[in-house]
C-alpha positions, 0 to 999 in steps of 0.5 A: 500500500502506498503512502496517501500523503503527498511527498511535500506534506510528509515528514517534519513539514507535514507535521508542522502544517498539521499542528498549524491547521489543528490550532486553527480548526481544532484537533478533530476531523473536519468532516465527522468531527471525531477528535484526534489524540494528536495531530499525528493521527490526522491526515491533511485533506484539501478542502478544494480537491487537488484535481481542481486546485493543485496547490498546497495552500494552508487555507485549503487544508483541513484535518481529516481521519483517513476514512473521511479523507478517502470517502471524500476523494475528489468531490467538492464539499456539499456547501461549496457545491450548492453555492457554485451550482448556478455557475457550473455546467452539467459536465462540471457537476458530474465531476464535482459530485 
C-alpha cells in the first residue's frame, strides 16, 4: 500500500502544517468531527480537491481521519457545491459530485 500523503506534506513539514491547521480548526476531523489524540493521527485533506486546485495552500487544508479523507476523494464539499451550482455546467457537476 502506498503512502496517501503527498511527498511535500510528509515528514517534519507535514507535521508542522498539521499542528498549524489543528490550532486553527481544532484537533478533530473536519468532516465527522471525531477528535484526534494528536495531530499525528490526522491526515491533511484539501478542502478544494487537488484535481481542481493543485496547490498546497494552508487555507485549503483541513484535518481529516483517513476514512473521511478517502470517502471524500475528489468531490467538492456539499456547501461549496450548492453555492457554485448556478455557475457550473452539467459536465462540471458530474465531476464535482
